[in-house]
N, C-alpha and C positions, 0 to 999 in steps of 0.2 A: 902841531896838533895839540901838544901838551899845553901850550899857552892858551889856546881856545878853550880847552877844558877848564883850566884854572880861572879864566875870565868868566865862564858860565857859573862856576862854583861861587865866585865873588858876587855875581849878580843875584844868585839865589840867596846868599847870605844877606845881601842888602835888602831884599824883599822880605825875608823872614825875620830880620832883626833891625827894624828902622831905628831903634834907639842906639844901635851900635854903628850907625851909618858913618859917622865921622871917623871912628877907629878903622873901619874897613876901608874907607876911602883913602886914609893915610897909608895903609898897608898896600893897597892897589897902586897908589902913586909911587911908592918905593919900589914896587915890582917893575913898573914901567921904567923907572929911572935906571934900575939894574940892567934891564934888557938894552936900553939905549947906550949904556956904557960898554957893552960887550963888543 
């Protein structure tokens, strides 16, 4: 459930701050990488 909420938060940030899209995308990619390694 926590992961879904975090994903939603990321999507909202992407929509609200398009200029920061690359930075947020990198953070999201790192987040997925961490989950896959657990």
